[in-house]
GUVEXBA-537303 format. One line per field, with one value per residue: x, y, z of N, C-alpha, C in turn; chain; residue in one letter; residue number from 0. Coordinates in Angstrom, 3 decimals. Layout:
# residues N
n_px = c(X, ...)
n_py = c(Y, ...)
n_pz = c(Z, ...)
ca_px = c(X, ...)
ca_py = c(Y, ...)
ca_pz = c(Z, ...)
c_px = c(X, ...)
c_py = c(Y, ...)
c_pz = c(Z, ...)
dolo = c(A, ...)
doba = c(A, ...)
roke = c(NUM, ...)
# end
This chain:
# residues 244
n_px = c(10.318, 10.722, 12.046, 14.174, 15.587, 15.936, 17.796, 20.224, 20.376, 21.370, 23.545, 25.333, 25.113, 26.926, 29.062, 30.225, 30.609, 33.013, 34.540, 35.274, 35.920, 38.377, 39.822, 40.261, 42.158, 44.010, 45.055, 45.367, 47.559, 49.530, 49.752, 51.252, 53.276, 54.589, 56.501, 59.016, 59.744, 60.546, 62.649, 64.891, 65.043, 66.677, 68.387, 70.173, 71.531, 73.685, 75.189, 75.581, 77.875, 79.933, 80.738, 83.528, 84.727, 87.707, 89.508, 92.569, 94.182, 95.899, 97.885, 101.285, 104.047, 106.640, 108.537, 108.031, 105.664, 103.834, 102.188, 100.406, 98.731, 97.012, 96.020, 94.113, 91.844, 91.943, 92.829, 95.390, 96.041, 98.203, 99.597, 102.344, 102.301, 103.434, 103.533, 100.753, 98.820, 96.091, 94.132, 91.812, 89.958, 87.559, 86.496, 83.613, 82.067, 80.037, 77.649, 78.090, 78.035, 78.251, 80.003, 81.219, 83.472, 85.016, 86.699, 89.857, 91.396, 90.097, 87.976, 85.002, 84.239, 81.546, 80.728, 78.570, 78.020, 79.799, 82.860, 85.427, 88.264, 89.990, 92.813, 94.405, 96.168, 99.951, 100.650, 99.600, 96.742, 95.295, 92.819, 91.338, 89.285, 86.943, 86.336, 86.918, 87.408, 88.378, 90.821, 92.280, 94.919, 96.349, 98.787, 101.246, 104.374, 107.020, 107.092, 106.596, 105.693, 104.142, 103.022, 101.267, 100.050, 98.350, 95.809, 95.806, 96.130, 98.804, 99.831, 102.467, 103.208, 105.593, 107.073, 108.722, 110.703, 110.553, 109.551, 107.860, 106.921, 105.172, 104.541, 102.053, 99.771, 99.862, 99.946, 103.209, 103.170, 105.556, 106.868, 108.611, 109.902, 112.111, 114.309, 114.654, 113.605, 111.780, 110.737, 108.627, 107.031, 104.223, 103.082, 102.720, 103.747, 106.434, 107.273, 109.339, 110.284, 111.869, 113.360, 115.153, 116.713, 117.658, 117.363, 115.489, 114.279, 112.349, 110.435, 108.439, 106.703, 106.748, 107.713, 110.332, 111.155, 113.188, 113.501, 115.249, 116.415, 118.629, 121.042, 121.198, 120.789, 119.189, 118.136, 115.743, 113.864, 111.778, 110.183, 110.064, 111.016, 114.113, 114.135, 116.194, 117.058, 118.485, 120.082, 121.897, 124.568, 125.303, 124.239, 122.656, 121.170, 119.035, 117.861, 115.793, 114.684, 114.564, 115.133, 117.734)
n_py = c(83.499, 84.174, 86.425, 86.092, 84.826, 86.887, 88.521, 86.721, 86.620, 89.380, 89.681, 87.797, 88.984, 91.241, 89.648, 89.232, 91.639, 92.778, 90.934, 91.709, 94.053, 93.329, 92.061, 94.445, 96.302, 94.579, 94.457, 96.946, 97.269, 95.506, 96.717, 98.692, 97.676, 97.025, 98.332, 98.853, 95.948, 95.777, 97.691, 96.715, 94.345, 96.004, 96.875, 94.632, 94.245, 95.299, 93.919, 92.070, 89.091, 89.023, 87.415, 87.574, 86.351, 86.074, 84.487, 84.675, 83.421, 83.620, 85.073, 85.426, 83.056, 84.025, 85.958, 88.244, 90.090, 92.216, 92.999, 95.313, 96.762, 99.345, 102.008, 100.599, 99.667, 97.096, 93.431, 91.748, 89.278, 87.497, 84.440, 82.838, 80.695, 77.368, 77.875, 79.261, 81.918, 83.614, 83.998, 86.392, 86.768, 88.328, 89.350, 90.641, 92.616, 94.622, 95.537, 94.347, 95.044, 93.941, 93.886, 92.582, 92.298, 91.617, 92.867, 93.580, 92.398, 93.382, 93.904, 95.161, 96.712, 97.855, 99.568, 100.420, 102.768, 103.640, 103.429, 101.252, 99.669, 96.554, 95.629, 94.056, 93.506, 93.979, 95.275, 94.563, 96.057, 96.712, 99.069, 101.010, 99.779, 99.088, 99.729, 97.425, 94.830, 92.035, 90.958, 88.240, 86.800, 84.071, 83.687, 83.545, 82.482, 83.282, 86.607, 89.915, 92.291, 95.320, 97.197, 100.082, 102.661, 101.207, 99.918, 97.642, 94.332, 92.866, 89.922, 88.246, 85.322, 82.400, 83.928, 84.448, 87.601, 90.447, 92.489, 95.556, 97.532, 100.274, 102.953, 101.393, 100.989, 98.863, 95.276, 93.173, 90.017, 87.981, 85.483, 82.731, 84.334, 85.222, 86.944, 90.833, 92.748, 95.650, 97.693, 100.176, 101.442, 102.981, 102.028, 99.705, 95.517, 93.919, 90.928, 88.717, 85.408, 82.166, 82.550, 84.082, 86.522, 89.834, 92.462, 95.733, 97.459, 99.774, 100.683, 102.789, 102.544, 100.207, 96.661, 94.700, 91.385, 89.202, 85.401, 82.715, 83.942, 84.271, 86.431, 89.608, 92.964, 95.678, 97.142, 99.596, 101.358, 103.206, 103.118, 100.802, 97.327, 95.490, 92.281, 89.246, 86.314, 83.215, 84.038, 84.750, 86.168, 89.704, 92.129, 95.852, 97.371, 99.644, 100.543, 103.190, 104.107, 101.543, 98.389, 95.703)
n_pz = c(121.905, 119.184, 119.517, 120.920, 119.201, 116.838, 118.699, 118.309, 115.645, 115.898, 117.718, 115.822, 113.731, 114.850, 115.605, 112.812, 112.043, 113.622, 113.149, 110.558, 111.048, 112.231, 110.223, 108.688, 109.728, 110.079, 107.815, 107.108, 108.513, 107.573, 105.001, 105.789, 106.933, 104.590, 103.151, 104.943, 104.782, 101.446, 101.873, 103.603, 101.813, 99.774, 101.138, 101.655, 99.344, 99.864, 101.114, 99.581, 97.640, 94.928, 92.004, 89.888, 86.885, 84.577, 81.724, 80.415, 77.265, 76.070, 77.119, 77.224, 78.577, 78.888, 79.745, 78.482, 79.290, 80.983, 84.162, 85.170, 88.174, 89.543, 91.732, 93.324, 95.776, 97.399, 98.565, 96.784, 95.501, 93.898, 91.878, 90.006, 87.351, 85.840, 82.414, 79.974, 80.009, 81.518, 84.772, 86.389, 88.794, 90.553, 93.917, 95.284, 97.608, 96.521, 94.878, 91.373, 88.190, 84.847, 81.744, 78.700, 76.425, 73.326, 71.587, 70.961, 73.336, 75.296, 78.792, 79.948, 82.890, 84.774, 87.045, 89.635, 88.032, 87.115, 84.946, 84.540, 83.610, 82.652, 81.025, 78.677, 77.082, 75.448, 77.426, 80.425, 82.324, 85.267, 86.223, 88.871, 90.161, 92.489, 95.941, 98.842, 97.874, 96.754, 94.487, 92.423, 90.733, 88.367, 87.007, 84.255, 85.432, 84.317, 83.953, 84.110, 86.909, 88.308, 90.871, 91.820, 94.394, 95.834, 98.218, 100.723, 101.207, 99.899, 98.056, 96.534, 95.100, 93.846, 91.291, 88.838, 87.521, 87.057, 89.689, 90.612, 93.361, 94.418, 96.946, 97.860, 100.152, 103.033, 104.193, 102.545, 101.259, 100.041, 98.677, 97.225, 95.041, 92.148, 90.483, 89.989, 92.703, 93.806, 96.089, 97.701, 100.204, 101.441, 104.316, 106.489, 106.924, 105.752, 104.230, 102.766, 101.925, 100.987, 98.438, 95.760, 94.861, 93.694, 95.900, 96.713, 99.028, 101.006, 103.446, 105.053, 107.766, 109.278, 109.675, 108.270, 106.766, 106.375, 105.048, 104.630, 102.236, 99.298, 97.506, 96.713, 99.205, 99.868, 102.543, 104.150, 107.192, 108.331, 110.533, 111.823, 112.693, 111.028, 110.407, 109.962, 108.609, 107.870, 105.545, 102.441, 100.662, 99.681, 101.988, 102.650, 105.397, 107.228, 110.007, 111.288, 113.113, 114.874, 115.241, 114.139)
ca_px = c(11.597, 10.975, 12.408, 16.001, 15.838, 16.353, 19.162, 20.377, 20.892, 22.220, 24.892, 25.656, 26.019, 28.039, 30.456, 30.859, 31.411, 34.039, 35.559, 35.536, 37.086, 39.863, 40.708, 40.678, 43.015, 45.470, 45.192, 46.316, 48.907, 50.358, 50.238, 52.679, 54.780, 55.593, 57.849, 59.936, 60.090, 60.931, 63.904, 65.461, 65.740, 67.510, 69.475, 70.805, 72.120, 74.782, 76.181, 75.951, 79.076, 80.101, 82.300, 83.897, 86.423, 87.913, 90.629, 92.712, 95.070, 97.264, 99.271, 102.507, 105.067, 107.911, 108.658, 107.746, 104.446, 104.051, 101.008, 100.309, 98.024, 97.011, 94.751, 93.250, 91.381, 91.509, 93.330, 95.780, 96.869, 99.107, 100.185, 102.595, 102.113, 104.176, 102.807, 100.789, 97.071, 95.802, 93.079, 91.697, 89.165, 87.681, 85.110, 83.457, 80.861, 79.705, 76.900, 79.038, 77.077, 79.524, 80.004, 82.612, 84.273, 86.114, 87.617, 91.570, 91.098, 89.369, 87.149, 84.989, 83.298, 80.713, 80.478, 77.966, 77.898, 81.603, 83.607, 86.876, 88.721, 90.437, 93.243, 94.481, 97.389, 100.894, 101.233, 98.102, 96.285, 93.939, 92.573, 90.342, 88.456, 86.499, 86.964, 85.723, 87.277, 89.382, 91.611, 92.970, 95.355, 96.770, 99.562, 102.493, 105.419, 107.925, 106.483, 106.830, 104.855, 103.937, 101.568, 101.279, 99.272, 96.839, 95.541, 94.831, 97.116, 99.420, 100.404, 103.078, 104.040, 106.152, 107.352, 110.427, 110.561, 110.904, 108.807, 107.843, 105.868, 105.446, 103.475, 101.169, 99.663, 99.123, 101.041, 103.290, 103.497, 106.333, 107.263, 109.290, 110.655, 113.021, 114.436, 114.807, 112.561, 111.840, 109.643, 109.057, 105.515, 103.562, 102.695, 102.516, 104.794, 107.177, 107.806, 109.428, 111.034, 112.814, 113.258, 116.436, 116.280, 118.365, 115.946, 115.385, 113.030, 112.341, 109.241, 108.474, 106.195, 106.469, 108.624, 110.837, 111.333, 113.460, 114.073, 115.918, 116.848, 119.821, 121.044, 121.640, 119.784, 119.255, 116.830, 115.473, 112.663, 111.946, 109.535, 110.182, 112.027, 114.465, 114.118, 116.681, 117.195, 119.157, 120.160, 123.389, 124.776, 125.506, 123.418, 122.680, 119.816, 118.858, 116.322, 115.684, 114.187, 113.527, 116.458, 118.126)
ca_py = c(82.694, 85.290, 87.825, 85.450, 84.562, 88.203, 88.760, 85.712, 87.206, 90.890, 88.687, 87.580, 90.236, 91.943, 88.997, 89.324, 93.207, 92.861, 90.232, 92.401, 95.038, 92.960, 91.960, 95.621, 96.404, 93.872, 94.466, 98.429, 97.445, 94.622, 97.751, 99.977, 96.941, 96.299, 99.732, 98.408, 94.782, 96.105, 98.629, 95.698, 93.626, 96.503, 96.985, 93.367, 94.129, 95.749, 92.602, 91.089, 89.068, 89.135, 87.176, 87.957, 85.269, 85.852, 83.992, 85.053, 82.038, 84.909, 85.852, 83.718, 82.630, 84.314, 87.136, 89.540, 90.783, 92.798, 93.372, 96.942, 97.260, 100.819, 102.519, 99.476, 99.419, 95.850, 92.691, 91.614, 87.958, 87.293, 83.163, 81.864, 79.002, 77.176, 77.707, 80.816, 81.738, 84.331, 83.961, 86.838, 86.670, 89.617, 89.400, 91.859, 92.834, 95.826, 94.326, 94.805, 94.720, 93.625, 93.598, 91.590, 92.554, 90.750, 93.497, 94.372, 91.642, 94.066, 93.518, 96.708, 96.130, 98.575, 99.348, 101.849, 103.227, 104.056, 102.960, 100.309, 98.950, 95.752, 96.159, 92.598, 93.584, 93.695, 95.644, 94.468, 97.335, 96.720, 100.370, 102.088, 98.873, 99.913, 99.034, 96.424, 93.945, 91.144, 90.634, 86.969, 86.327, 83.401, 84.534, 82.601, 82.523, 84.056, 87.989, 91.329, 93.196, 96.534, 97.661, 101.220, 103.039, 100.283, 99.558, 96.227, 93.356, 91.985, 88.673, 87.173, 83.906, 81.969, 84.365, 84.938, 88.126, 91.599, 92.732, 97.050, 97.977, 101.517, 103.892, 100.949, 101.059, 97.410, 94.123, 93.029, 89.007, 87.456, 83.916, 82.061, 84.785, 84.897, 88.297, 92.027, 93.255, 96.936, 98.059, 101.263, 101.329, 104.429, 101.833, 97.728, 95.193, 93.507, 89.937, 87.543, 84.003, 81.343, 83.550, 83.969, 88.132, 91.579, 92.936, 97.306, 97.717, 100.982, 100.831, 103.914, 102.559, 98.500, 95.488, 93.801, 90.425, 88.394, 84.442, 82.184, 84.369, 84.523, 87.484, 91.032, 93.539, 97.265, 97.451, 100.141, 101.179, 104.299, 102.985, 99.636, 96.882, 94.341, 90.543, 88.649, 84.953, 82.626, 84.856, 84.143, 86.929, 90.821, 93.009, 96.688, 97.430, 100.895, 101.285, 104.535, 104.257, 100.487, 97.626, 94.794)
ca_pz = c(121.015, 118.174, 119.965, 121.235, 117.366, 116.709, 119.221, 118.013, 114.654, 116.010, 118.274, 114.865, 112.976, 115.554, 115.195, 111.865, 111.827, 114.295, 111.945, 109.379, 111.286, 112.782, 108.570, 107.819, 110.411, 110.173, 106.670, 106.759, 109.669, 106.916, 103.965, 106.547, 107.058, 103.363, 102.789, 105.551, 103.736, 100.600, 101.855, 103.838, 100.746, 99.425, 102.073, 102.095, 98.507, 100.176, 101.146, 98.317, 97.029, 93.446, 91.523, 88.261, 86.356, 83.472, 81.281, 78.394, 77.198, 74.550, 77.436, 76.876, 79.926, 78.425, 80.309, 77.767, 79.320, 82.359, 85.233, 86.042, 89.035, 90.039, 92.925, 93.725, 97.617, 97.558, 98.346, 95.953, 95.314, 92.500, 92.162, 89.012, 87.223, 84.505, 81.314, 79.652, 80.275, 83.001, 85.199, 87.060, 89.682, 91.713, 94.835, 95.711, 98.171, 95.903, 93.131, 89.999, 86.635, 84.065, 80.126, 78.169, 74.946, 72.605, 70.674, 71.355, 74.078, 76.543, 79.204, 80.523, 84.098, 84.917, 88.674, 90.023, 86.589, 86.704, 84.019, 85.164, 82.566, 82.603, 79.573, 78.448, 75.808, 75.715, 78.577, 81.336, 83.229, 86.034, 87.049, 89.059, 91.006, 93.983, 97.267, 99.554, 97.058, 96.616, 93.471, 92.412, 89.363, 88.588, 85.591, 84.065, 86.173, 84.210, 84.015, 85.082, 87.926, 88.511, 91.328, 92.091, 94.885, 96.147, 99.794, 101.012, 101.252, 98.374, 98.418, 95.555, 94.702, 92.508, 90.269, 88.009, 86.482, 87.628, 90.466, 91.321, 94.578, 95.168, 97.134, 98.235, 101.827, 103.306, 104.627, 101.856, 101.407, 98.869, 98.517, 96.059, 94.188, 91.224, 89.801, 90.673, 93.124, 94.071, 96.834, 98.173, 100.501, 102.893, 105.002, 106.048, 107.348, 104.200, 104.077, 101.909, 101.983, 100.163, 97.149, 94.851, 94.371, 93.792, 96.658, 97.493, 99.858, 101.721, 104.311, 106.013, 108.943, 109.685, 109.819, 106.800, 107.422, 105.381, 105.498, 103.914, 100.846, 98.260, 96.921, 97.014, 99.367, 100.580, 103.113, 105.446, 107.307, 109.225, 111.839, 112.267, 112.758, 109.967, 111.538, 108.936, 109.151, 106.707, 104.472, 101.577, 100.130, 100.598, 102.609, 103.854, 106.306, 108.251, 110.807, 111.696, 114.799, 115.214, 115.752, 113.361)
c_px = c(11.692, 11.935, 14.525, 16.509, 16.824, 17.828, 20.216, 21.570, 22.166, 23.497, 25.820, 26.579, 26.822, 28.959, 30.887, 31.429, 32.593, 35.013, 36.136, 36.483, 38.808, 40.332, 41.094, 41.867, 44.301, 45.863, 46.098, 47.484, 50.127, 50.765, 51.031, 53.720, 55.546, 56.850, 58.967, 60.865, 61.060, 62.733, 64.823, 65.823, 66.663, 68.612, 70.558, 71.615, 73.646, 76.065, 76.262, 77.610, 78.802, 81.250, 82.312, 84.948, 86.573, 89.351, 90.784, 94.005, 96.091, 98.079, 100.390, 103.689, 106.710, 108.533, 108.293, 106.490, 104.373, 102.820, 101.023, 99.165, 97.918, 95.666, 94.061, 93.245, 90.969, 92.672, 93.565, 96.679, 97.549, 99.902, 100.892, 102.634, 102.628, 103.214, 102.049, 99.077, 97.261, 94.431, 92.446, 90.179, 88.939, 86.220, 85.140, 82.224, 80.050, 78.771, 77.803, 77.714, 78.583, 79.527, 81.424, 82.995, 85.201, 87.148, 88.833, 91.572, 90.871, 88.386, 86.733, 84.100, 83.054, 80.172, 80.250, 78.332, 78.816, 82.454, 84.657, 86.784, 89.537, 91.216, 94.312, 95.441, 98.794, 101.410, 99.348, 98.289, 95.092, 93.684, 91.495, 88.708, 88.180, 86.986, 86.125, 85.902, 88.658, 89.618, 92.544, 93.368, 96.289, 97.523, 100.629, 103.704, 106.613, 107.435, 106.795, 105.740, 104.899, 103.055, 101.713, 99.751, 98.089, 96.865, 94.722, 96.317, 97.521, 100.314, 100.570, 103.936, 104.439, 106.443, 108.625, 110.301, 110.850, 109.529, 108.923, 106.924, 106.275, 103.972, 101.818, 101.364, 98.746, 100.301, 101.308, 103.865, 104.068, 107.247, 107.612, 109.561, 111.930, 113.318, 114.607, 113.714, 112.909, 110.584, 109.824, 107.540, 105.597, 103.651, 102.258, 104.014, 105.242, 107.882, 107.866, 110.567, 111.003, 112.878, 115.288, 116.502, 117.914, 116.844, 116.509, 114.598, 113.239, 110.487, 108.900, 107.905, 105.530, 107.904, 108.953, 111.264, 112.033, 113.743, 114.417, 115.962, 118.708, 119.809, 121.695, 120.776, 119.722, 118.259, 116.833, 114.168, 112.935, 110.803, 109.000, 111.217, 112.420, 114.660, 114.648, 117.171, 117.714, 119.300, 121.744, 123.440, 124.847, 124.067, 123.792, 121.586, 120.333, 117.509, 116.358, 115.644, 113.283, 115.978, 116.813, 118.674)
c_py = c(83.335, 86.200, 86.864, 84.810, 85.807, 88.887, 87.918, 86.257, 88.400, 90.539, 88.099, 88.207, 90.994, 91.413, 89.515, 90.839, 93.578, 92.120, 90.872, 93.703, 94.873, 92.733, 93.512, 96.194, 96.133, 94.113, 95.692, 98.318, 96.432, 95.682, 98.732, 99.244, 96.857, 97.351, 98.739, 97.148, 94.983, 96.727, 97.462, 94.991, 94.637, 96.760, 95.451, 93.329, 94.522, 94.917, 91.725, 90.506, 88.724, 88.867, 87.135, 87.264, 85.271, 85.460, 84.570, 84.026, 83.111, 85.127, 84.793, 83.948, 82.967, 85.121, 88.600, 90.373, 91.320, 93.366, 94.387, 96.683, 98.604, 101.321, 101.752, 99.970, 98.067, 94.707, 92.184, 90.291, 87.620, 85.591, 82.686, 80.906, 78.779, 77.234, 79.203, 80.488, 83.035, 84.183, 84.793, 86.789, 87.604, 89.024, 90.615, 91.994, 94.080, 95.024, 95.230, 94.473, 94.826, 93.137, 93.460, 91.846, 91.960, 91.395, 94.029, 93.397, 92.631, 93.846, 95.140, 96.149, 97.259, 98.694, 100.719, 102.878, 103.968, 102.967, 102.277, 99.557, 98.279, 95.115, 94.924, 93.036, 93.287, 94.104, 95.619, 95.322, 96.539, 98.289, 100.457, 100.882, 99.096, 99.312, 97.991, 95.116, 92.875, 90.448, 89.127, 86.972, 85.249, 83.811, 83.636, 83.100, 83.491, 85.701, 88.933, 92.081, 94.293, 96.742, 99.193, 101.624, 102.334, 100.399, 98.712, 95.229, 92.706, 91.263, 88.327, 86.033, 83.387, 82.739, 84.457, 86.105, 89.563, 92.257, 94.666, 97.029, 99.254, 102.491, 103.286, 101.266, 99.506, 96.173, 93.515, 91.604, 88.373, 86.377, 83.168, 82.905, 84.773, 85.930, 89.415, 92.768, 94.610, 97.404, 99.196, 101.363, 102.395, 103.538, 100.004, 97.096, 94.190, 91.797, 88.981, 86.824, 83.355, 81.625, 83.714, 85.538, 89.064, 92.137, 94.842, 97.023, 98.803, 100.797, 101.813, 103.745, 101.001, 98.141, 95.207, 92.991, 89.346, 86.486, 83.679, 82.746, 84.497, 85.481, 88.708, 91.511, 94.785, 97.252, 98.861, 100.697, 102.126, 104.410, 101.769, 98.960, 96.133, 93.776, 90.211, 87.156, 83.905, 83.125, 84.904, 85.329, 88.774, 91.629, 94.320, 96.819, 98.580, 100.932, 102.107, 104.938, 102.651, 99.530, 96.314, 93.563)
c_pz = c(119.658, 118.566, 120.621, 120.043, 116.685, 117.445, 118.942, 116.779, 114.493, 116.878, 116.932, 113.952, 113.522, 115.417, 114.237, 111.635, 112.500, 113.720, 111.129, 109.644, 111.592, 111.240, 108.422, 108.779, 110.292, 108.191, 106.310, 107.726, 108.540, 105.556, 104.696, 106.307, 105.909, 103.175, 103.180, 105.046, 102.489, 100.829, 102.470, 103.082, 100.035, 99.397, 101.884, 100.702, 98.276, 100.518, 100.360, 97.556, 95.633, 92.811, 90.238, 88.068, 84.779, 83.197, 80.538, 78.157, 76.054, 75.679, 77.973, 78.848, 79.429, 78.477, 79.193, 78.188, 80.874, 83.067, 85.664, 86.669, 89.316, 90.905, 92.973, 95.033, 97.490, 97.764, 97.103, 96.187, 93.610, 93.039, 90.366, 88.632, 85.972, 83.551, 80.567, 80.078, 81.313, 83.405, 86.051, 87.797, 90.741, 92.263, 95.094, 96.415, 97.633, 94.552, 91.874, 88.814, 85.604, 82.408, 79.661, 77.260, 74.432, 72.122, 71.479, 72.440, 75.615, 77.274, 79.924, 81.738, 84.690, 86.521, 89.050, 89.058, 86.350, 85.779, 84.536, 83.742, 83.128, 80.833, 79.470, 77.073, 76.253, 76.794, 79.588, 82.131, 83.371, 86.669, 87.632, 89.984, 92.191, 94.917, 97.964, 98.364, 97.140, 94.940, 93.018, 91.246, 89.670, 86.976, 85.753, 84.602, 85.768, 83.590, 84.907, 86.057, 88.631, 89.633, 92.661, 92.749, 95.144, 97.634, 99.897, 100.888, 100.199, 98.924, 97.053, 95.688, 93.883, 91.198, 89.765, 87.050, 87.543, 88.493, 91.166, 92.313, 94.751, 95.878, 97.677, 99.823, 102.226, 103.906, 102.884, 102.022, 100.143, 99.062, 97.338, 94.737, 93.178, 90.235, 90.809, 91.501, 93.991, 94.963, 97.651, 98.487, 101.403, 104.090, 104.987, 106.350, 105.613, 104.840, 103.053, 102.584, 100.873, 98.812, 96.959, 94.325, 94.889, 94.768, 97.120, 98.433, 101.312, 102.456, 104.888, 106.930, 108.674, 109.529, 108.551, 107.455, 106.361, 105.960, 104.708, 101.985, 100.490, 97.576, 97.025, 98.037, 100.216, 101.115, 103.981, 105.671, 108.444, 110.279, 111.969, 112.361, 111.711, 110.711, 109.936, 109.136, 107.755, 105.610, 103.996, 101.174, 101.014, 100.729, 102.907, 104.564, 107.060, 108.721, 111.481, 112.953, 115.332, 115.266, 114.527, 114.119)
dolo = c(A, A, A, A, A, A, A, A, A, A, A, A, A, A, A, A, A, A, A, A, A, A, A, A, A, A, A, A, A, A, A, A, A, A, A, A, A, A, A, A, A, A, A, A, A, A, A, A, A, A, A, A, A, A, A, A, A, A, A, A, A, A, A, A, A, A, A, A, A, A, A, A, A, A, A, A, A, A, A, A, A, A, A, A, A, A, A, A, A, A, A, A, A, A, A, A, A, A, A, A, A, A, A, A, A, A, A, A, A, A, A, A, A, A, A, A, A, A, A, A, A, A, A, A, A, A, A, A, A, A, A, A, A, A, A, A, A, A, A, A, A, A, A, A, A, A, A, A, A, A, A, A, A, A, A, A, A, A, A, A, A, A, A, A, A, A, A, A, A, A, A, A, A, A, A, A, A, A, A, A, A, A, A, A, A, A, A, A, A, A, A, A, A, A, A, A, A, A, A, A, A, A, A, A, A, A, A, A, A, A, A, A, A, A, A, A, A, A, A, A, A, A, A, A, A, A, A, A, A, A, A, A, A, A, A, A, A, A, A, A, A, A, A, A)
doba = c(M, F, L, N, H, I, F, F, L, D, R, L, D, L, F, K, M, N, H, L, K, A, K, I, K, F, F, I, F, F, I, F, L, I, P, P, F, F, L, T, D, L, K, S, E, E, N, F, V, K, K, E, L, Y, Q, F, D, E, I, L, D, N, A, S, Y, T, I, N, L, G, N, L, N, A, D, I, F, L, T, G, H, I, G, S, G, V, E, I, N, I, V, S, D, L, V, I, K, T, Q, K, Y, N, T, N, N, Q, I, I, V, L, N, N, Q, K, E, Q, T, L, D, L, Q, K, D, T, K, I, R, S, L, N, N, N, S, R, V, E, L, S, I, P, R, N, I, N, I, N, I, H, A, C, I, G, K, I, V, I, N, N, I, T, G, K, V, G, L, T, S, N, T, G, E, I, I, A, K, S, L, N, G, D, I, A, I, E, S, S, G, G, N, F, I, I, Q, D, S, K, V, I, L, S, A, H, I, N, S, G, D, I, T, L, S, N, I, H, G, E, S, K, L, S, T, S, G, G, N, I, N, I, E, N, F, T, G, G, I, I, A, H, A, Y, S, G, S, I)
roke = c(0, 1, 2, 3, 4, 5, 6, 7, 8, 9, 10, 11, 12, 13, 14, 15, 16, 17, 18, 19, 20, 21, 22, 23, 24, 25, 26, 27, 28, 29, 30, 31, 32, 33, 34, 35, 36, 37, 38, 39, 40, 41, 42, 43, 44, 45, 46, 47, 48, 49, 50, 51, 52, 53, 54, 55, 56, 57, 58, 59, 60, 61, 62, 63, 64, 65, 66, 67, 68, 69, 70, 71, 72, 73, 74, 75, 76, 77, 78, 79, 80, 81, 82, 83, 84, 85, 86, 87, 88, 89, 90, 91, 92, 93, 94, 95, 96, 97, 98, 99, 100, 101, 102, 103, 104, 105, 106, 107, 108, 109, 110, 111, 112, 113, 114, 115, 116, 117, 118, 119, 120, 121, 122, 123, 124, 125, 126, 127, 128, 129, 130, 131, 132, 133, 134, 135, 136, 137, 138, 139, 140, 141, 142, 143, 144, 145, 146, 147, 148, 149, 150, 151, 152, 153, 154, 155, 156, 157, 158, 159, 160, 161, 162, 163, 164, 165, 166, 167, 168, 169, 170, 171, 172, 173, 174, 175, 176, 177, 178, 179, 180, 181, 182, 183, 184, 185, 186, 187, 188, 189, 190, 191, 192, 193, 194, 195, 196, 197, 198, 199, 200, 201, 202, 203, 204, 205, 206, 207, 208, 209, 210, 211, 212, 213, 214, 215, 216, 217, 218, 219, 220, 221, 222, 223, 224, 225, 226, 227, 228, 229, 230, 231, 232, 233, 234, 235, 236, 237, 238, 239, 240, 241, 242, 243)
# end
């Protein structure tokens, strides 16, 4: 009986020892798994969607202001409204650290340690925004727009004023415009509809499509077609390697 009791204790100690070894192995295994978990969390920041909203009431609806956008790698959406005020909504899948300064109506956007400026003065400028972004502007309808050297889709709706688009790459869609429109794009299709304009457009590679347009137009494309539907006014069109 005494020997059996000793044997039972030995088996109990052996069980406890094996259980302790199993705990130690699991702990070591867990320690090795911790870095990949942290790395996964850090990598997930790359897919983080950041939204920034800025509002400026002092931009008047009197055709005296100009919106200048340059060197943006982003889809751009501009929509005119009746009345004063500008609302800028920036959506990016990059992590953006933002600071806002009220001095001189200036906003500083810090992205990846690089300073970027939204300068809301008499001439409104947006410069050097990073890629993988979407910029939405709700602006007074009576305003002028200049967009230069941007990569991405450009959509302009309900604007009365001068619109100039130069050296941009991407599709351009315009609707309900009234004013002088000058477009020179290095790539992408150009579509304009339901507008009263004096239009000059040259597309290096892409189609030009006009629908429900009244005014004067000079159109040319070196690598696409020109499509015209329901046009009233004078028109000059050249398609160097496509059809009209």
